[in-house]
N, C-alpha and C positions, 0 to 999 in steps of 0.2 A: 458450439465448442465441445471439445473432447471431455468425456468422463473418465477419470483415472482412479485406480484402486491401488494406492501404494502399499497397503497392508498385504495385499495378495501378490505383490511383485517385489518382495525384498529377499535378499540373501540371508539365510539364517545365521551365518557366522558373524556378520558385521553390521547387520541392520541397514544395509545400503540397498537402494533399488536395483532390481535386475536390469540387464541390458535392454530387454524389450520395453520395460516401463520407461527407462531413460530415453529411448528413441521416441516413444509416444509423447513424453514431456517436451522433447526438443521440437517435434512437429507442431504441437499445440502452441508452444511459446513463439515459434517462428511464424506460423500461419495466422494465428488469431491474437496471441498475447493474452488470451483468456482460456481457462479450462476449469472444469469441476474436479474435485477429489472426494472420494468416499472412503469409508473405513480408515478414518484419519486418527483414531485413537482418542477423540474427545467424547466423553460419555454423554448420553442423552440427559442424564440427571444434571450434569453441570450446565449444559446448554439451556435446559429448562429453567434452572435457577438464575442463570445469567440473564435470560430473556425477561423473567419476572422482575428482577431487580432493575433492569434497564427501564422497564415500563413505569415502575413506581417512581424512579428518579425523575423522569421528565414530567411527572405530575405533582412534584413538590411545588410549593408556592414560589412565586417570583422573588419574594423577600429572601427565602432560603437560598435560592439559586444565585441571586446577586452577590451573596457572601463569598461565593467561590467562582466568580466570573473571571475569565482570563483577560489579559491586557497586553499592551505592547512590550511590557517588561517580563511577562510570564505567559508562556504559551500553553500552560496547563490550566484546565478548569472548564467551566460552562460558558457557552456563547451562543448567540442567535443572530449574529451580524456579519457572517463571513462572506467575503467576496471571492468569486471564482471568475477568472478572466475579467476582473473589474466589475462584475455584476453580482448583486445580492442573491444568495441562494435561499430557497424556501425550506429551511430546516433549522433545527436546534441541535446542539452538539455538546459533548463532554469529552475532553482529552485528558489522558494521563500517560506517563511515559516510563521508560526503563530507567532513566536517570532522574535524580531528584535534587537538582540544583548544584551539583558538585563538578560540573564540567566548566570549561573556560568560556563557552559561548554565552555570555550574559545576555539575558533578554530573549533567548531563543529556547534554551533548555527549560528553565523555570522550575518551580516547585509544584509537585502534585498537590492538589487540593481535594478534600473529601467532605461531604456533608457529615455533620456529627451524627452519631448513632441515635441520639434523641430526636433528630429532625427527620430521619429516614425511617420509613415504616419497617423495612427489613434491615436489621442491624448486621446482616451478612454482606451488605453491599461491597464494602471495601475488600473484605476477604475474598468474596466471589470474583471480583474484578481482577484481583492480583493472581488468583489461581488460574483464571482463564487466560490472563496475559502470559503466565509461565507456559501453559500448554501451547499457545500460539508461537512463542519463542522457540520451543522445541521443534514444532512442526516446520517452522521457517528454516531452521538449520538443515533439516532433512531435504527440503525442497531446494535450498541453495546448493547443497551437495550434489543433488541430481542434475541441476542446471549446469554446474561446473563440469561434471562428467560428460554431459551431453555435448559440451564444447571440446571434448578431448583432453580435459585437464584433470588433475588430481581432485578428489572430493573436497579437500580442505584448502584449495587454492586461494580462497578469499577469507579464510579464517581470521587472519591478522587484521583485516579491515572491520571486523565485527566483535571479536572476542573481548569480553570484559567491559567494553564501553560503547556498545552500539547505541544508537539514538532512536530506537524504535518507539512507537507509541500506538495506543489503542484509542479509537474514536467510537463513541456511541452516537448514533444518528437517530433523531426523531423527526419524521416528516408529517406535520399536521395536514389535515384536509385543506386543500387550496380551492377557494371559490372561483378562481380564474386560472385554471391550469394551462389554458391556451396562451396566457400572457406571462407565465412564470415557469421556470425550471426548478426542481428541487435542488439539483446541483448542475451548474453549467458545464459545458464540455471542457475536458482537461485530460492530461496524463498524470499519473502518480509519479512523484519526484524520486522516490527511493529505489530500493532493489526489487522488492516484490510485495504484494498485498494479499492477505488472506481475508476474505469477506464472508461474514455471516449476513444473510438477508432473510427477511420475513418469508416464510414458505407460502403465504397466501396472497401476496401482492407482487405483481410484476411491474417494475419501473426502470430498472437498470438497462442501459443500452450501450452497445459498443459499435464504433464506426468501422466498417470493412466493406471494400469493393464499392465505394461511393454511396453507401446507404447505412442507415441505422438498424441494428439488430437487437431485439430484446434478449437479455440473459435471464431466462425463465428460472425461478427458484426450483430446486430439486431437493426433496426431503433428505435429511441426514448427509448433506454435502456442504462443502465450502467452495467458493469461487476464488480462483487464484488469478491474479493478473501481474504482468511484467511492468516494472517501473523504469524510469528514465536511466537510472544508474546501471541497471542490468543491460539496457540497450547499448550503453557506452561500453561496458565491460565486454559485451559480446561482439562489438564492432558491427552492429546492425544485423547480426544473425537473428536476434530476438527483437521484437518490436514492443515498445510501450504503447498500448492501444489508447486511442482517443475514446473517452466514454462520458456519459452524462446520465442524469436521473430525472425522469419525468415526474412532474407534480400530479397529484391525484385528488379529484374533488369528492370522491366517494368513500375512500378509506385512508386512515392514517397508516404509516409504515415505519418500521424500525430496521436498522442495519448496523453492522459493527465491523469496520475495516481495521485490520491490524497491519500497520505500515512497518515493514522490516527494513530498517535503515542502518547504514554503516556508521562508524565513529566520525565525529566532525572533522577529525584530522585526516581522514582517508582521502587520498588523491586518486580519483577514479579515471582510468584510462583503458583503452582496449588491451585485453590480456591474451587473446587467442590469435594474435597476428604474427604470422611467421616473418622472419627476416626477409625483406624483399631482395630479389635477385635481379640486377639490372640486365636488360637485354642489350646486347651489343648492336649499336645502330646510331644513326645520326642524332635522334632525339633522346637516346638513352632512357627510354621509358621502363616501367617496372611491369613484369609479367606475373608477379605474385600479389596477393592481398596486401594492402597497406592500411595503416591506421586511419580511421575516418574522423577521429575526434582528438582535439587537444585535451590535456589533463583538466579534469573538473574537480576542484576541491569541494567535497560534500558540504562542509560547514558554510562556506561562502554561498554556495548554490541554495542550500536550504534557507539561509538567512534572507536572501533576496525573494524567495518564494513566500516566506512567512510575512515579510513586509507587505506584500501584495494582498495578503488576507485581510488587512485592516483598512487599506486605503487604495485609491486609484493611483498607482505609481507609474502609469504609462504601460508600455509593453511588458508583459510578464516574462521573466527570464525562462529560456527554453534550452534544451541541449543542442538545438539547431544553431544557437549562438556560438557553440564550441566546435561546430563541424568544420573540418578541413576541406576546403573546396579545391579540387584538383582539376 
C-alpha cells in the first residue's frame, strides 16, 4: 500500500491537502483500501506514553479489569470474548468512545469506564488516552476532507454527519502469545463498519493482513506511520469508488503484540447513501436503460447498522449484517 505524507502536501492557506496528495489518497483508497501516512502531527512522546500505558493496562490483575468489563448494555470497557464472523478472536481489548452515555442508542453507546488511578501503575492513563483520542479525531477530519475532495465534492460535504455527535471510539488491542496459531486467528476476517480507521500497530511484529487479488498480503509496520483503511460507510458514500478491504490478524506463538485502531464513525442518526452519484440520464430506446452512474446502495442508517454489528460481537446471531445486504441489484 501507498505511503502518504499529508504534512508535506498541504496548502498553507487552509491546511487542506494539495491536489496531488488528494489524487494519491484516491488511488490508494480505490485500489487497496489501505495506505500508510507519515508526518501526521502526533508526537513521538505522546505515542511512547500511549504505548507504555497500554502495556501496563493489559497487565493489570483480572480482578481490576473485571470491574470495568463491557456488557450487552454498555459497549465501553474491557473484554476478552469478542466474536468476529461468529468466531472467538485471540485478543484482549479496551474500548472508550467520543460519547459518554448521552446519546439515544441505549446499550450501544454506553459509559466510558476507567481503572482508578490507585489501581493503574501510571496515573496518566485516562489523560493520555483522551489526548490521543483528540489527536485521532483531528487527523480523521483531515482525511475525511481529503476523501470528499477526491470524489469531486466540497471538503465539508459530510460534516453534518459527524460534527458534534460522531460515535467514534478507540480500541486498545493486546494479542497474547498463542500456543496454536495454526488453529486460531487473533482477529478473523472482516471489514470495518464505519467511515475510516486509523491504526497504530507495534513496529516489531507483523500480523495484519489485507485480502487483495485473491490472496492475503501482510501490512508490514513502518516506523512513525499510521495505517489508514476505508470502512463500509465510506464505500457506500463513494458508491463503490472506494473499497472497504477485507482484513484479518494472524496469531503469533513467539511474540505478544499491541495495536490501537481509532474507528471514525458518523452520528447514529446519519443516513448513509451514495453522495457522488450524478442524476442518471435515460437513453432513448426500447428498454430505457441508463447510461450514467446510478446509486448502488439503499440508504443505510448508521445507528441500526452499528447495532446489528455490535449484537454479533457477543453471540452467534447468524449471518452478520453487511453492506451487501443494502446493495441494489440491477
